[in-house]
Residue, then its C-alpha position, 0 to 999 in steps of 0.5 A: m127132655t121134658t120131665p113129666a110133671a107126675t109119673t106112677t107106676r104100681q104103688l110108686s109115683v113121683l112128682d118133679d117140682g123143678a128142684a126135686l124129684s119125690f118119690t111116694a109109696n102108697g101116698r107117702t112120701i119115701a124118697t127125695y132126690t134134690y137136683k138143684p141144690t143151693d148150698a155153699q160153695y164149701e159144701s160142694p154142692r151136688p145133687f142128694f137124696h134126703p129125706l129118705a124114710t121107711l115104708e112105715g115112714d121112718e126117717v132114716t138120713i140126715s142132712r147138713p149135721w152140725d159137725h160135717v155140714w156137707h153130708k147130705g143124706l145119701s149122695w155120690a161124693l168124692p174128697n180126692v179128685g186130682k187137686h178137686n174136692f167133690w166132698g165138700g169141706a177140707t181137704y186131706t194132702r200129704a202136703t197139707e193134712y186137712a187144710n181149706l184148699d179153695n178147691n171145693g167143686a161143684m157137681t151141676h145138674q144139666a137135664f133128665a133124658s128121662v124120668k119113666e116107669t119100668e115094670a120094676g118101678i121108676t128110673a130116672s137118667e141124668s147128665l150132670t157137669w163137675t166143675s172146679q170153684e173156679g167153674e171149669p169143666v172136670i168131669a161129665e157124668n151120665r147117672r142113672f137112678s131106680i126106686q124099686l119095691l121089692d117082693a121077694e120072700g124075705t123082703e117085706g117092707a122094703y125097697a132099693i135104691l139102685f144106683e149108677s155114675e159113669m164118669s168121664n174126664i173132660s178136664g184135659e189131663v190126667i184125674t187120679i182118684g183118691s181119698p184122705t187114706t192114699e194121702g196117709r191118713d190111716n182108715a179114713g178112705y171115703g168117698g163114693l156113694f155114702w149115707r149118713g145116718p140119725r143121731s139116734f143110729t149112733g152106736g147101731e149094728f153092722r151086719s156082713p156075710e162075716g157076722t155082726g159088729g161096730d167100728e171094727f168093719m171100717g175099710t172091710r171087704s164083703p159083697w154087702i153090708a147091712f146097718t141097723g138103728k134105732h128111732d127116737d119117738t117111734c122106738r123102732s128099727s130100721t135097717i140099710l143095706f149096700t151091696e155093689d155090681g160085681a163089675n165094678p172096677g176094684a169090686p169087691t169095694q171096701w166099706f166105710a163103716r161108722s157107728s160110735m162116732f156117729a152112724c154112717l156107711g158108704s162104699a169106698p172104691f178109692f179107700s186104699k188105691e189110687v185109680p185114674l181117670e183118663e180122657g177116653s176111658p170112662l169109669t162107671y160104678r153101680y150099687a143097690v142101697v135097700i131101706a128096709d123097715g126093722a131089724v135083720d137077722g143073718a136070713r133076712a139080711a142076705a135076702l134083702a142083699g140077694a133081691a137088690q143084687q138080682a134087682l142090680e143085675s136086671w135093671a138095663 
């Protein structure tokens, strides 16, 4: 189906340039989704959101940081998919620890079934094929995402990215999805919907219903988790908040949460337990990511999480 060149709803609009969708709110670009990346195979090419910015214009993502060039803003990425790596970089296994195994796959955009207005926002429906480094098909993915402005009490200056991935095994054999932790590396269960923040966010604060803190949130489970960091230049704060659909396999997820080395946060549904992906039995995961101007206290964080959860539940 042909994607319209431009679509507008309320204060939101989207433009498709043939390689990326750019979303604007009140005339300011807040999110760019690159669906035809030009990354090297070693970085496991895949679609990603970058830059993401708050409604006031502060960027909250970085892409290709020198320490991990395969980190791409906000993206769906999995490091241990059977023998394949759809995360990028070296692969961690029990037999090799970290090693370059020539197994970096790619998630290739096939088509947008639609990019359309809804009453709540703009939703894109996309099909992708995951292939091995040799180009063999591994997974067929149906992906949807939606950009929605939040307008409930306590959510001023915030919007949500709703994200859904349905993965179907087309490899001809059972695939087991895990993480470096399921391969023996302690507390390194990354893989899922993953966000990498700006350098200036290093040392920022996590908040969940359990309280606030730093790296001790690594591997914890909670219905939502937020991270607040501070920007250079503007000296303003911004907050990223993740929540998930309670119907996700293994919910509530463990969170991959790091502050001291660099700012990152992600869902990690395969953190400590391998999950089989069998032919004819797709796996579906759904999340909401809130991008908010300013810091949050407990009340505002709960309001943002509640609004995001409600948006996710009503997203048909």
